[in-house]
Structure formats: C-alpha cells, structure tokens
BAVEXVEX-778898 format. One record per residue: residue in three letters; x, z, y of N, C-alpha, C, O in turn; residue number from 0. Coordinates in pm, whole numbers, plus 50000, padded with zeros to 5 digits. Example, Ala and Ser with C-alpha at 12.3 -4.5 7.8 and 13.67 -1.06 7.14 Angstrom:
BEGIN
   aa    n_X    n_Z    n_Y   ca_X   ca_Z   ca_Y    c_X    c_Z    c_Y    o_X    o_Z    o_Y    i
  ALA  51319  50780  49431  51230  50780  49550  51320  50780  49670  51424  50846  49668    0
  SER  51285  50708  49775  51367  50714  49894  51290  50787  50003  51341  50804  50114    1
***
This chain:
BEGIN
   aa    n_X    n_Z    n_Y   ca_X   ca_Z   ca_Y    c_X    c_Z    c_Y    o_X    o_Z    o_Y    i
  MET  60274  86418  36103  60138  86376  36140  60060  86340  36016  60102  86257  35936    0
  ARG  59942  86407  36001  59868  86379  35871  59759  86277  35895  59708  86265  36006    1
  SER  59723  86205  35796  59623  86102  35781  59543  86137  35667  59591  86147  35554    2
  ASN  59394  86162  35702  59301  86205  35582  59176  86112  35617  59130  86092  35729    3
  SER  59134  86062  35503  59003  85982  35513  58877  86069  35527  58778  86027  35585    4
  GLN  58882  86187  35474  58761  86271  35443  58781  86409  35506  58896  86443  35536    5
  ILE  58681  86488  35527  58686  86623  35556  58735  86687  35433  58675  86669  35327    6
  PRO  58852  86771  35442  58904  86834  35320  58835  86950  35278  58767  87009  35362    7
  THR  58842  86996  35153  58796  87127  35102  58866  87231  35178  58986  87214  35200    8
  PRO  58797  87350  35226  58860  87431  35314  58950  87521  35217  58916  87543  35101    9
  ASN  59070  87573  35275  59155  87644  35202  59133  87794  35225  59107  87831  35340   10
  PRO  59142  87880  35130  59121  88021  35145  59231  88079  35233  59341  88024  35228   11
  PRO  59211  88194  35319  59098  88269  35308  59007  88211  35413  59054  88163  35516   12
  ALA  58870  88215  35386  58767  88162  35474  58713  88285  35563  58712  88401  35520   13
  PRO  58671  88251  35686  58610  88351  35769  58482  88419  35712  58419  88363  35622   14
  ALA  58444  88528  35759  58332  88600  35715  58209  88515  35751  58207  88449  35855   15
  HIS  58103  88517  35663  57982  88446  35695  57873  88508  35783  57853  88630  35783   16
  ALA  57804  88422  35858  57703  88489  35936  57571  88488  35881  57554  88423  35778   17
  SER  57474  88551  35935  57342  88569  35884  57272  88440  35912  57330  88355  35980   18
  ALA  57149  88416  35863  57074  88295  35883  57036  88285  36019  57011  88173  36064   19
  ALA  57026  88403  36103  56988  88374  36244  57129  88374  36325  57190  88474  36361   20
  PHE  57164  88249  36343  57303  88222  36387  57329  88280  36528  57246  88253  36615   21
  PRO  57444  88363  36563  57440  88411  36698  57480  88305  36792  57566  88220  36766   22
  ARG  57412  88312  36907  57436  88206  37021  57569  88226  37072  57627  88128  37120   23
  GLY  57629  88345  37069  57747  88363  37125  57878  88259  37091  57964  88222  37171   24
  VAL  57865  88228  36959  57966  88126  36905  57956  88005  36982  58057  87952  37027   25
  ALA  57833  87953  37002  57823  87811  37077  57875  87832  37212  57947  87744  37258   26
  GLU  57850  87933  37281  57896  87961  37405  58035  87957  37416  58082  87903  37516   27
  ILE  58118  88011  37321  58256  88024  37323  58311  87872  37297  58400  87829  37372   28
  LEU  58262  87796  37198  58303  87660  37169  58278  87575  37296  58365  87495  37331   29
  VAL  58178  87587  37359  58131  87514  37474  58225  87544  37574  58293  87451  37618   30
  ASN  58243  87662  37618  58332  87707  37720  58487  87674  37714  58557  87663  37814   31
  ALA  58533  87658  37579  58663  87619  37548  58680  87466  37569  58782  87418  37619   32
  ARG  58573  87392  37528  58580  87243  37544  58573  87218  37696  58645  87133  37747   33
  GLN  58486  87294  37769  58486  87260  37919  58609  87294  37993  58642  87232  38093   34
  LYS  58666  87379  37952  58809  87429  38032  58920  87379  37956  59033  87396  38002   35
  GLY  58907  87319  37846  59033  87258  37791  59124  87356  37739  59245  87343  37757   36
  ILE  59068  87463  37669  59151  87581  37629  59143  87582  37474  59032  87575  37421   37
  ALA  59253  87591  37404  59254  87594  37258  59218  87737  37223  59240  87834  37296   38
  LEU  59157  87740  37099  59113  87864  37022  59204  87893  36919  59266  87803  36863   39
  ALA  59219  88020  36887  59302  88054  36768  59234  88008  36640  59304  87966  36548   40
  GLY  59114  88012  36629  59041  87970  36510  58892  87969  36542  58853  87969  36658   41
  PHE  58813  87969  36443  58678  87969  36450  58626  88108  36517  58645  88217  36465   42
  PRO  58559  88089  36635  58522  88210  36714  58414  88303  36646  58295  88274  36655   43
  GLY  58456  88411  36579  58354  88492  36525  58340  88465  36374  58435  88433  36303   44
  THR  58210  88483  36330  58186  88438  36178  58147  88294  36173  58094  88235  36267   45
  LEU  58177  88238  36049  58142  88116  36009  58006  88112  35970  57956  88205  35906   46
  PRO  57931  87994  36008  57781  87985  35951  57777  87985  35804  57867  87935  35737   47
  ARG  57670  88043  35752  57671  88058  35604  57629  87926  35533  57674  87900  35422   48
  THR  57547  87846  35593  57500  87714  35546  57509  87606  35659  57536  87638  35775   49
  LEU  57486  87475  35622  57487  87373  35699  57376  87379  35804  57391  87341  35920   50
  ALA  57260  87431  35752  57157  87436  35849  57194  87542  35961  57155  87524  36076   51
  ASP  57268  87648  35926  57306  87743  36031  57414  87675  36128  57413  87702  36248   52
  ALA  57505  87588  36075  57591  87513  36154  57532  87416  36245  57582  87393  36356   53
  TYR  57422  87357  36199  57363  87265  36284  57280  87342  36389  57265  87292  36501   54
  ALA  57229  87458  36359  57172  87543  36469  57263  87581  36565  57226  87594  36682   55
  CYS  57393  87605  36526  57507  87626  36634  57515  87503  36713  57510  87511  36835   56
  GLN  57529  87385  36653  57545  87262  36721  57435  87239  36823  57458  87198  36937   57
  ASP  57304  87270  36773  57194  87265  36864  57193  87344  36995  57148  87304  37103   58
  GLN  57251  87466  36969  57276  87559  37084  57375  87516  37173  57364  87535  37294   59
  ALA  57482  87452  37114  57602  87395  37211  57543  87271  37276  57575  87250  37393   60
  ILE  57459  87183  37216  57411  87073  37295  57323  87113  37403  57321  87042  37504   61
  ALA  57246  87224  37395  57161  87271  37499  57247  87321  37611  57205  87321  37727   62
  LEU  57364  87362  37581  57448  87433  37682  57535  87318  37756  57591  87338  37863   63
  TRP  57539  87197  37687  57630  87090  37752  57556  87009  37841  57451  86955  37807   64
  SER  57613  86997  37964  57530  86933  38073  57558  86787  38076  57622  86737  38169   65
  ASP  57506  86708  37962  57529  86565  37957  57429  86511  37863  57370  86588  37787   66
  GLN  57408  86398  37863  57290  86322  37790  57369  86275  37665  57483  86228  37672   67
  ILE  57295  86293  37546  57335  86218  37421  57306  86088  37411  57190  86049  37419   68
  CYS  57422  85993  37388  57402  85851  37390  57437  85799  37234  57424  85680  37203   69
  GLY  57481  85894  37144  57508  85838  37014  57531  85967  36925  57512  86083  36961   70
  TRP  57576  85924  36802  57601  86008  36710  57723  85972  36625  57732  85853  36595   71
  LYS  57816  86055  36582  57924  86026  36488  57879  86080  36347  57808  86179  36327   72
  VAL  57934  85997  36253  57909  86027  36111  58039  86050  36044  58127  85967  36066   73
  GLY  58064  86148  35967  58185  86177  35899  58163  86202  35742  58087  86295  35715   74
  PHE  58210  86142  35654  58194  86169  35506  58265  86285  35467  58378  86310  35508   75
  VAL  58190  86367  35377  58248  86499  35333  58267  86478  35169  58184  86426  35095   76
  GLN  58389  86528  35133  58416  86514  34997  58323  86616  34925  58279  86719  34977   77
  PRO  58295  86569  34784  58204  86654  34706  58225  86797  34698  58136  86882  34704   78
  ALA  58359  86819  34682  58405  86974  34669  58376  87043  34800  58363  87166  34800   79
  ALA  58364  86973  34911  58355  87057  35042  58216  87064  35084  58188  87118  35191   80
  ARG  58121  87011  35006  57982  87019  35055  57931  87157  35030  57984  87237  34954   81
  ASP  57811  87179  35108  57749  87311  35083  57636  87297  35006  57621  87188  34951   82
  GLU  57549  87385  34990  57436  87396  34897  57336  87285  34929  57257  87245  34843   83
  SER  57339  87239  35042  57241  87133  35092  57276  86988  35011  57197  86894  34992   84
  GLY  57394  86996  34978  57454  86861  34913  57470  86744  34997  57491  86634  34945   85
  ASP  57461  86760  35147  57465  86646  35221  57614  86579  35217  57718  86643  35230   86
  GLU  57607  86461  35199  57732  86380  35190  57813  86350  35323  57929  86311  35327   87
  ARG  57743  86371  35413  57799  86330  35551  57766  86444  35651  57676  86525  35628   88
  VAL  57845  86449  35767  57827  86547  35877  57813  86461  36003  57870  86354  36021   89
  LEU  57736  86519  36084  57698  86459  36210  57728  86534  36336  57720  86657  36340   90
  GLY  57766  86453  36448  57777  86524  36575  57759  86438  36688  57779  86317  36680   91
  PRO  57720  86496  36795  57670  86415  36920  57783  86348  36981  57896  86395  36970   92
  ILE  57757  86228  37053  57839  86174  37130  57767  86150  37278  57667  86081  37293   93
  PHE  57833  86218  37381  57780  86239  37514  57813  86118  37605  57923  86065  37600   94
  LYS  57721  86078  37684  57743  85959  37788  57872  85972  37849  57948  85875  37849   95
  GLY  57909  86092  37905  58040  86109  37973  58152  86085  37909  58255  86073  37975   96
  THR  58155  86072  37765  58272  86055  37674  58270  85921  37613  58354  85891  37528   97
  LEU  58173  85832  37655  58158  85705  37602  58223  85604  37676  58195  85596  37796   98
  VAL  58314  85519  37623  58387  85415  37692  58352  85283  37639  58394  85257  37526   99
  GLU  58273  85184  37708  58257  85060  37666  58366  84954  37708  58382  84907  37820  100
  HIS  58434  84926  37597  58560  84850  37619  58547  84695  37577  58616  84652  37485  101
  PHE  58470  84625  37637  58423  84481  37599  58524  84391  37658  58535  84284  37598  102
  ASP  58594  84406  37749  58686  84312  37831  58811  84321  37781  58866  84430  37791  103
  TYR  58877  84216  37721  59006  84205  37670  59097  84118  37752  59195  84065  37699  104
  SER  59071  84100  37877  59140  84022  37982  59261  84101  38022  59360  84043  38067  105
  THR  59257  84241  38007  59376  84321  38038  59397  84392  37918  59308  84412  37835  106
  ASP  59534  84438  37905  59577  84510  37781  59612  84663  37813  59696  84726  37750  107
  SER  59539  84714  37917  59559  84843  37957  59521  84941  37852  59423  84918  37781  108
  ALA  59595  85050  37836  59561  85145  37723  59447  85235  37767  59436  85262  37886  109
  ILE  59369  85280  37685  59259  85372  37699  59316  85519  37691  59383  85551  37593  110
  GLU  59293  85597  37778  59359  85739  37783  59272  85817  37698  59151  85799  37709  111
  PHE  59318  85905  37611  59253  86009  37548  59319  86147  37579  59427  86173  37527  112
  ALA  59260  86231  37657  59310  86351  37707  59261  86453  37608  59141  86470  37590  113
  VAL  59363  86531  37538  59338  86627  37442  59367  86764  37489  59439  86785  37586  114
  ILE  59312  86854  37421  59339  87009  37447  59461  87047  37378  59470  87052  37255  115
  PRO  59569  87078  37469  59681  87118  37400  59677  87244  37300  59626  87350  37337  116
  GLY  59727  87230  37185  59704  87336  37088  59571  87327  37003  59551  87404  36909  117
  GLY  59479  87227  37040  59354  87206  36964  59388  87105  36858  59501  87094  36811  118
  PHE  59280  87031  36823  59285  86930  36731  59257  86806  36785  59169  86803  36871  119
  ALA  59319  86692  36750  59292  86553  36812  59323  86455  36715  59412  86482  36635  120
  ALA  59261  86343  36708  59283  86233  36609  59212  86123  36665  59123  86133  36750  121
  ILE  59261  86006  36607  59190  85869  36632  59140  85821  36517  59195  85846  36410  122
  GLU  59033  85747  36527  58975  85688  36396  58918  85555  36424  58847  85536  36523  123
  ALA  58948  85460  36335  58895  85321  36350  58749  85318  36296  58723  85357  36183  124
  GLU  58652  85269  36383  58505  85290  36345  58437  85150  36359  58474  85062  36436  125
  TYR  58325  85143  36267  58228  85036  36294  58095  85110  36340  58039  85202  36278  126
  VAL  58055  85052  36459  57954  85118  36537  57829  85035  36549  57830  84921  36594  127
  PHE  57717  85099  36506  57589  85035  36521  57512  85065  36653  57516  85178  36702  128
  LYS  57446  84967  36708  57366  84995  36826  57215  84976  36788  57177  84867  36745  129
  LEU  57134  85075  36802  56994  85060  36768  56919  84985  36846  56929  84997  36968  130
  GLY  56824  84890  36786  56752  84801  36856  56608  84840  36865  56523  84764  36911  131
  VAL  56578  84969  36816  56446  85007  36815  56437  85169  36863  56542  85232  36875  132
  ASP  56326  85224  36886  56312  85360  36900  56273  85417  36767  56177  85368  36706  133
  LEU  56344  85521  36718  56318  85576  36589  56273  85713  36614  56343  85792  36678  134
  THR  56161  85746  36568  56109  85898  36572  56046  85910  36435  56016  85817  36360  135
  SER  56028  86054  36410  55969  86084  36276  55815  86018  36265  55765  85987  36158  136
  SER  55755  86005  36381  55613  85950  36365  55592  85801  36355  55481  85756  36324  137
  ASN  55701  85719  36381  55693  85579  36385  55788  85501  36275  55791  85379  36262  138
  THR  55857  85586  36206  55954  85517  36120  55920  85539  35972  55899  85650  35925  139
  VAL  55917  85418  35897  55901  85433  35754  56053  85416  35700  56121  85315  35722  140
  LEU  56098  85531  35623  56222  85523  35581  56244  85466  35444  56271  85537  35346  141
  ALA  56231  85316  35439  56231  85251  35333  56368  85163  35333  56411  85117  35439  142
  GLN  56431  85144  35216  56557  85084  35228  56560  84953  35299  56660  84919  35363  143
  ALA  56446  84873  35287  56442  84744  35341  56442  84764  35495  56471  84668  35566  144
  ASP  56412  84885  35552  56391  84883  35706  56530  84901  35772  56539  84883  35894  145
  THR  56641  84936  35699  56752  84972  35770  56811  84872  35846  56860  84907  35954  146
  LEU  56816  84739  35810  56861  84627  35892  56786  84611  36012  56840  84576  36117  147
  ASP  56644  84639  36001  56555  84610  36115  56586  84713  36224  56543  84688  36337  148
  TRP  56658  84831  36203  56695  84923  36300  56788  84869  36397  56787  84909  36514  149
  VAL  56877  84774  36352  57007  84733  36418  56982  84624  36520  56917  84524  36490  150
  GLU  57035  84643  36642  57064  84542  36740  57195  84472  36727  57205  84349  36738  151
  SER  57305  84559  36702  57431  84479  36693  57530  84586  36620  57503  84706  36616  152
  LEU  57636  84534  36568  57736  84596  36508  57864  84567  36594  57896  84453  36628  153
  HIS  57940  84687  36629  58070  84664  36712  58172  84739  36643  58148  84836  36571  154
  VAL  58303  84686  36669  58426  84767  36647  58432  84874  36756  58378  84862  36865  155
  GLY  58507  84987  36713  58525  85102  36802  58617  85188  36757  58671  85172  36648  156
  VAL  58647  85301  36846  58737  85404  36805  58680  85535  36844  58644  85554  36960  157
  GLU  58670  85627  36751  58635  85753  36773  58748  85844  36820  58854  85842  36758  158
  PHE  58731  85917  36917  58840  86023  36958  58793  86147  36899  58696  86205  36950  159
  ALA  58851  86196  36794  58806  86325  36735  58877  86427  36806  58996  86407  36830  160
  GLY  58813  86553  36849  58885  86651  36922  58797  86780  36908  58674  86781  36894  161
  SER  58882  86891  36914  58816  87033  36907  58914  87118  36980  59032  87085  36993  162
  PRO  58864  87233  37029  58961  87332  37066  59016  87417  36964  59104  87501  36987  163
  MET  58959  87393  36842  59015  87460  36720  59120  87379  36637  59080  87283  36572  164
  PRO  59249  87414  36637  59344  87336  36563  59306  87317  36407  59328  87210  36352  165
  ASP  59256  87412  36349  59235  87428  36204  59086  87379  36172  59040  87408  36062  166
  ILE  59008  87304  36264  58864  87276  36234  58850  87215  36099  58762  87258  36023  167
  ASN  58927  87122  36064  58905  87053  35939  58949  87134  35818  58883  87136  35715  168
  ARG  59052  87194  35834  59102  87294  35728  58984  87395  35696  58946  87413  35580  169
  VAL  58927  87463  35809  58822  87547  35777  58702  87479  35698  58643  87535  35605  170
  GLY  58674  87358  35743  58574  87278  35656  58446  87238  35731  58431  87248  35852  171
  LEU  58357  87191  35644  58246  87134  35686  58160  87217  35787  58111  87160  35884  172
  LEU  58145  87334  35768  58062  87423  35856  58124  87460  35981  58051  87501  36071  173
  SER  58260  87451  36000  58332  87457  36121  58304  87331  36197  58266  87335  36314  174
  VAL  58323  87210  36126  58305  87072  36174  58155  87077  36240  58140  87074  36362  175
  ALA  58066  87084  36167  57930  87075  36208  57901  87147  36326  57840  87096  36421  176
  SER  57945  87274  36325  57919  87369  36438  57961  87316  36584  57892  87332  36685  177
  ASP  58090  87247  36579  58158  87217  36705  58124  87065  36724  58220  86987  36716  178
  PHE  58019  87020  36744  57999  86873  36781  58056  86787  36675  58104  86679  36712  179
  GLY  58059  86816  36551  58115  86717  36447  58256  86683  36478  58304  86577  36438  180
  ASN  58334  86779  36555  58471  86734  36580  58481  86614  36653  58578  86541  36630  181
  ASN  58393  86581  36740  58402  86458  36825  58438  86496  36974  58400  86597  37034  182
  SER  58516  86398  37019  58542  86415  37175  58530  86296  37259  58565  86289  37377  183
  GLY  58475  86197  37182  58442  86068  37268  58444  85933  37163  58484  85928  37047  184
  LEU  58395  85846  37232  58381  85716  37146  58412  85604  37242  58372  85603  37358  185
  VAL  58485  85508  37187  58520  85375  37258  58448  85272  37180  58484  85256  37064  186
  VAL  58348  85197  37228  58284  85085  37182  58339  84949  37228  58350  84919  37347  187
  GLY  58372  84869  37129  58435  84747  37163  58341  84629  37148  58220  84648  37149  188
  PRO  58388  84520  37134  58299  84393  37120  58214  84385  36995  58244  84444  36891  189
  GLU  58123  84321  37007  58020  84311  36894  58081  84199  36792  58144  84099  36827  190
  ILE  58047  84238  36661  58083  84149  36544  57975  84061  36544  57872  84109  36497  191
  SER  57968  83940  36585  57845  83859  36620  57775  83810  36479  57652  83799  36476  192
  ASP  57850  83782  36369  57802  83735  36257  57820  83836  36143  57846  83798  36029  193
  TRP  57808  83957  36172  57837  84063  36073  57743  84052  35952  57781  84073  35837  194
  ARG  57605  84013  35990  57492  84008  35877  57530  83896  35769  57474  83897  35660  195
  HIS  57620  83805  35799  57664  83697  35709  57799  83715  35645  57850  83626  35577  196
  GLN  57864  83846  35669  58002  83873  35619  57975  83970  35514  57871  84035  35500  197
  HIS  58098  83974  35428  58094  84072  35336  58172  84190  35406  58254  84166  35495  198
  TRP  58143  84326  35363  58224  84428  35420  58375  84418  35417  58451  84452  35508  199
  HIS  58408  84366  35294  58558  84339  35252  58634  84251  35360  58756  84256  35380  200
  ASP  58541  84168  35429  58610  84078  35511  58644  84144  35650  58716  84082  35728  201
  MET  58591  84269  35682  58616  84335  35798  58718  84435  35782  58694  84542  35726  202
  GLN  58840  84402  35833  58958  84472  35806  59019  84559  35937  59009  84513  36050  203
  ALA  59074  84670  35914  59129  84750  36025  59254  84810  35977  59277  84839  35860  204
  GLN  59341  84828  36086  59472  84903  36079  59484  85014  36198  59434  84996  36309  205
  CYS  59547  85114  36167  59589  85204  36270  59733  85236  36275  59791  85275  36174  206
  TRP  59797  85221  36397  59926  85240  36422  59960  85350  36523  59892  85352  36626  207
  ILE  60054  85438  36508  60095  85534  36597  60239  85531  36603  60317  85536  36508  208
  ASN  60271  85522  36749  60416  85525  36782  60487  85417  36703  60598  85438  36655  209
  GLY  60420  85292  36689  60484  85189  36614  60485  85196  36465  60547  85116  36395  210
  ASN  60418  85293  36420  60425  85310  36254  60282  85288  36212  60187  85341  36270  211
  LEU  60271  85213  36114  60139  85196  36045  60111  85334  35964  60188  85384  35881  212
  VAL  60004  85378  35999  59952  85518  35941  59815  85501  35849  59781  85590  35771  213
  GLY  59743  85383  35863  59639  85371  35787  59575  85222  35793  59572  85151  35894  214
  LYS  59527  85191  35673  59478  85049  35655  59344  85071  35584  59328  85164  35506  215
  GLY  59246  84979  35614  59118  84993  35551  59023  84882  35623  59057  84768  35656  216
  GLY  58897  84940  35638  58797  84847  35706  58665  84898  35660  58643  85006  35605  217
  ALA  58574  84796  35692  58425  84840  35669  58405  84891  35516  58332  84987  35489  218
  ALA  58466  84829  35434  58447  84852  35279  58491  84995  35258  58445  85056  35161  219
  SER  58579  85057  35345  58630  85179  35317  58537  85297  35338  58557  85409  35291  220
  VAL  58427  85261  35418  58334  85366  35442  58242  85379  35332  58171  85284  35299  221
  PRO  58239  85513  35261  58157  85513  35150  58018  85498  35167  57947  85547  35255  222
  GLY  57983  85416  35066  57829  85358  35073  57808  85253  35176  57693  85216  35195  223
  SER  57905  85201  35245  57908  85107  35350  57863  85172  35484  57803  85280  35483  224
  PRO  57893  85106  35599  57843  85134  35717  57683  85150  35720  57630  85241  35783  225
  LEU  57622  85069  35657  57469  85075  35650  57425  85209  35588  57340  85282  35640  226
  GLY  57489  85238  35474  57463  85366  35420  57496  85487  35508  57420  85584  35505  227
  ALA  57601  85487  35584  57604  85586  35685  57494  85594  35787  57440  85700  35819  228
  LEU  57463  85476  35836  57360  85467  35934  57221  85523  35873  57148  85595  35941  229
  ARG  57194  85489  35758  57068  85536  35706  57078  85691  35687  56981  85759  35718  230
  PHE  57169  85738  35648  57195  85888  35637  57182  85954  35761  57120  86060  35767  231
  ALA  57232  85904  35857  57224  85955  35989  57089  85968  36042  57044  86072  36091  232
  VAL  57024  85855  36031  56873  85850  36082  56783  85953  36014  56708  86030  36075  233
  GLN  56799  85946  35876  56731  86041  35795  56739  86184  35843  56645  86256  35878  234
  ARG  56875  86215  35840  56904  86361  35863  56866  86401  36017  56820  86513  36039  235
  LEU  56883  86312  36117  56851  86344  36248  56708  86361  36269  56662  86456  36332  236
  LEU  56632  86262  36213  56482  86284  36206  56433  86413  36149  56345  86478  36205  237
  LYS  56492  86451  36036  56453  86576  35975  56495  86704  36063  56442  86814  36045  238
  ARG  56590  86682  36156  56614  86782  36248  56533  86780  36355  56549  86862  36445  239
  GLY  56442  86694  36360  56349  86693  36479  56392  86606  36600  56323  86608  36701  240
  LEU  56496  86536  36594  56559  86460  36697  56508  86317  36675  56480  86268  36565  241
  SER  56500  86253  36803  56455  86119  36818  56578  86038  36856  56670  86087  36922  242
  LEU  56577  85911  36811  56692  85816  36845  56637  85699  36928  56589  85605  36866  243
  PRO  56639  85694  37054  56594  85588  37139  56679  85460  37113  56792  85461  37064  244
  LYS  56613  85356  37150  56677  85225  37136  56802  85224  37228  56796  85272  37342  245
  GLY  56916  85169  37177  57036  85176  37247  57139  85283  37197  57258  85283  37230  246
  THR  57082  85375  37113  57169  85471  37060  57277  85414  36971  57252  85327  36887  247
  TRP  57407  85466  36991  57514  85432  36917  57536  85515  36779  57520  85637  36784  248
  ILE  57570  85458  36662  57597  85534  36552  57733  85496  36498  57743  85391  36435  249
  ALA  57845  85576  36519  57976  85557  36469  57977  85587  36321  57935  85700  36299  250
  THR  58010  85523  36220  57971  85523  36093  58078  85597  36002  58050  85629  35887  251
  GLY  58186  85621  36054  58292  85702  35987  58424  85629  35981  58438  85508  35998  252
  ALA  58528  85722  35954  58679  85667  35958  58696  85567  35867  58676  85593  35748  253
  SER  58731  85452  35901  58763  85350  35821  58889  85315  35771  58902  85225  35688  254
  THR  58996  85389  35822  59128  85382  35792  59196  85521  35770  59312  85532  35731  255
  GLY  59115  85626  35798  59150  85764  35787  59148  85827  35923  59126  85767  36028  256
  ILE  59173  85953  35910  59169  86053  36035  59313  86068  36068  59385  86127  35988  257
  HIS  59360  86022  36174  59497  86015  36208  59517  86110  36339  59468  86084  36449  258
  GLU  59594  86221  36310  59610  86329  36412  59704  86277  36515  59792  86200  36476  259
  VAL  59696  86307  36636  59770  86269  36753  59820  86401  36838  59771  86512  36821  260
  VAL  59907  86377  36916  59957  86489  37002  59987  86420  37145  60009  86300  37154  261
  PRO  59987  86502  37250  60015  86436  37393  60158  86365  37373  60251  86419  37313  262
  GLY  60164  86252  37425  60274  86166  37412  60269  86056  37329  60340  85957  37344  263
  ASP  60184  86071  37237  60154  85959  37131  60108  85823  37181  60040  85815  37283  264
  GLN  60142  85725  37118  60065  85591  37156  60006  85532  37037  60075  85506  36938  265
  GLY  59872  85510  37043  59798  85466  36922  59754  85322  36950  59731  85279  37064  266
  GLU  59744  85245  36831  59695  85118  36849  59605  85099  36714  59643  85136  36603  267
  ILE  59483  85034  36741  59403  84995  36633  59357  84858  36629  59306  84806  36728  268
  ARG  59374  84796  36517  59359  84640  36512  59240  84606  36416  59244  84641  36298  269
  PHE  59149  84550  36460  59036  84501  36387  59048  84337  36355  59086  84260  36443  270
  GLU  59016  84295  36234  59006  84171  36205  58887  84127  36122  58862  84188  36018  271
  HIS  58809  84024  36164  58693  83978  36090  58692  83837  36110  58728  83785  36215  272
  GLY  58646  83764  35995  58640  83615  36017  58768  83544  35998  58802  83491  35891  273
  ASN  58842  83545  36115  58972  83475  36127  59056  83547  36228  59002  83626  36305  274
  ALA  59186  83524  36232  59262  83571  36332  59234  83565  36475  59280  83646  36554  275
  SER  59162  83476  36504  59125  83446  36660  59021  83562  36687  59000  83592  36805  276
  ASP  58956  83628  36588  58863  83729  36622  58932  83866  36630  58868  83965  36663  277
  ALA  59060  83872  36601  59121  84015  36601  59097  84087  36746  59104  84028  36854  278
  LYS  59071  84214  36730  59065  84292  36855  59165  84416  36852  59182  84483  36750  279
  LEU  59224  84438  36961  59323  84548  36950  59295  84645  37058  59278  84612  37175  280
  PHE  59289  84768  37011  59281  84884  37113  59408  84967  37111  59460  85006  37007  281
  SER  59457  84994  37244  59573  85058  37275  59523  85195  37321  59425  85199  37396  282
  CYS  59580  85303  37281  59534  85429  37314  59657  85521  37354  59756  85526  37282  283
  ARG  59646  85595  37476  59756  85661  37528  59708  85822  37525  59611  85861  37591  284
  ILE  59778  85899  37451  59747  86030  37433  59795  86126  37541  59917  86135  37557  285
  THR  59723  86191  37610  59767  86277  37721  59715  86414  37689  59636  86437  37597  286
  ALA  59765  86505  37774  59729  86657  37771  59626  86699  37874  59644  86678  37994  287
  ARG  59525  86754  37830  59426  86807  37949  59500  86923  38004  59568  86997  37932  288
  THR  59486  86942  38146  59525  87063  38210  59414  87167  38211  59306  87152  38268  289
  PRO  59454  87282  38134  59339  87380  38117  59295  87433  38263  59375  87458  38354  290
  GLU  59167  87445  38269  59115  87506  38406  59141  87655  38397  59174  87705  38290  291
  SER  59126  87724  38506  59150  87853  38532  59028  87929  38450  58915  87881  38460  292
  VAL  59048  88035  38378  58945  88116  38313  58888  88217  38410  58954  88293  38481  293
  GLU  58757  88207  38404  58683  88313  38501  58711  88450  38433  58711  88460  38310  294
  PRO  58735  88551  38515  58763  88681  38471  58629  88732  38410  58621  88845  38363  295
***
C-alpha cells in the first residue's frame, strides 16, 4: 500500500500526445467508465499535450456529468511533474451527489467509500474551506489581503480520491487533470471554530489503514498553507471562466499523504486542534462497486 503526499513525476513510457484541439471521445470514455464502475487499462487514447488541453477534457467531462458542482479539490504537483504552465497545483470538481456532510459525531458508524475494482482509490485527510461570498471574475479583486475575506468557515474532511485508471498518478499531472482531478467524493466534517486564531502547526492529522499508521501531518503540511491552496484555486478557476458561488467547498490538499486503499480496507482519519477534546475521528469502510452492464 503506497502513501504519497504529492502527484509524482510520470514514469516513461508516456502515452502519445494529443493536438491542441482535444478530442471529445476521451472525456466520454472517462465519464462512461466512472458511471458504470468499470476500470480502464490506462489512459483512453492520447494524453493531452498541455494542462490547458487536460482542463479542456475535464470541462467536456463536467458537461457530460449529470450533477451539480458543489466544490473543488486541490492537489499539489511536484516541480518536476509540472507542465509548461508552471501551475503548482491541479484542480478537480466535487459533485453534489458525492458530498457527505458528516457533522454529527453522536454515532460512530463508518462512512462507505465504494471504489471501482481494478481502478485507483485513496483516502486523504483534508482541510476544507467554505466560501462565504460569490466569486466571479467581474466582482473579485485578487489581492492577498482579500483571501481571508472569501472564507465563511474552515472544516476538517476526507477526500475520496478515485479513478477508473489504476495508473492515473503514475501517468501524471495531465492524466489527473483530465479525469476530475482524480476525485471521487468529499466528506466534510465539523468546523474548526477558532482557526483564524490558531497556527497551522497546531492543526494535526493522522491516517490509519487496517490499524496501521500510514501518515502523519496536518495543516502545516499543505505547501503554502491551506490559504495558499485556496487562493490558487480561486485564481485558476476564475481564469478558466468559472464562477464560485457562496457555499462552495474547497478541499486544500492531502495533509498526511495520498493513501491507497482496496475493497475490504478500513480507514481512520483523526484530526486534533486546540486540545484533545476537539479531536475528530472519521471511520471509512472501503467497498467494491458492482460494475453495471455495458451497453453493446
């Protein structure tokens, strides 16, 4: 079971590159595989030539997905894995149907994460912002001082990373960006009520799989801080011509690493901030999706 905190540099051989006019068929294959829960042998067809092409594929897939976007995931990209744009992070949509609001800790029932057998799946400890304002290219001044003003609240959470492509991270940034940023869902937990008065180092997280500690970190482990991830996401999405309505969730990046899971695994993610009484525990049960029948 691997644990990686960043998107790795792709290993050769890499798939052939596509032209600037990215073919729609790739997005259709990716969406179809996700909808039916069927793993793919690899990236379907040619890999995008640039991050702009990969986001064009993502936009096509979003248009094919019959659900509303309620948030965005942010993932850090190692310098050696970046493309000519130099973007330090990659983004992917989070859909309303894959969002779980887990605010009630009166029960200890596990959250189910149904994964595509043979695909990629991982759990990640996240710090998640909720926007308190509408952000559009026409009404936002992107000054550093404004970043805090965008925020209604900060929450702990868990990203369910997932893709029908088992080697999505090995292929690299362009593969990840094409397929919804390698996102399969988001669990949003309780608000960190006094986060504006805490140091990032005071917000700690641990991830356990099958009783084994596989990752430690916290808010300070997010490169440039969770606020830096938020700022990048807003700027990049507005440049793509997308608006972020009030209430949008921004998951700022894996704070203990990217921890791969398979059906039958049991995951636990523990957050601590302030004192032990503030600790929050998420339990995750990894199950297998049953592939739907493929239309002839």
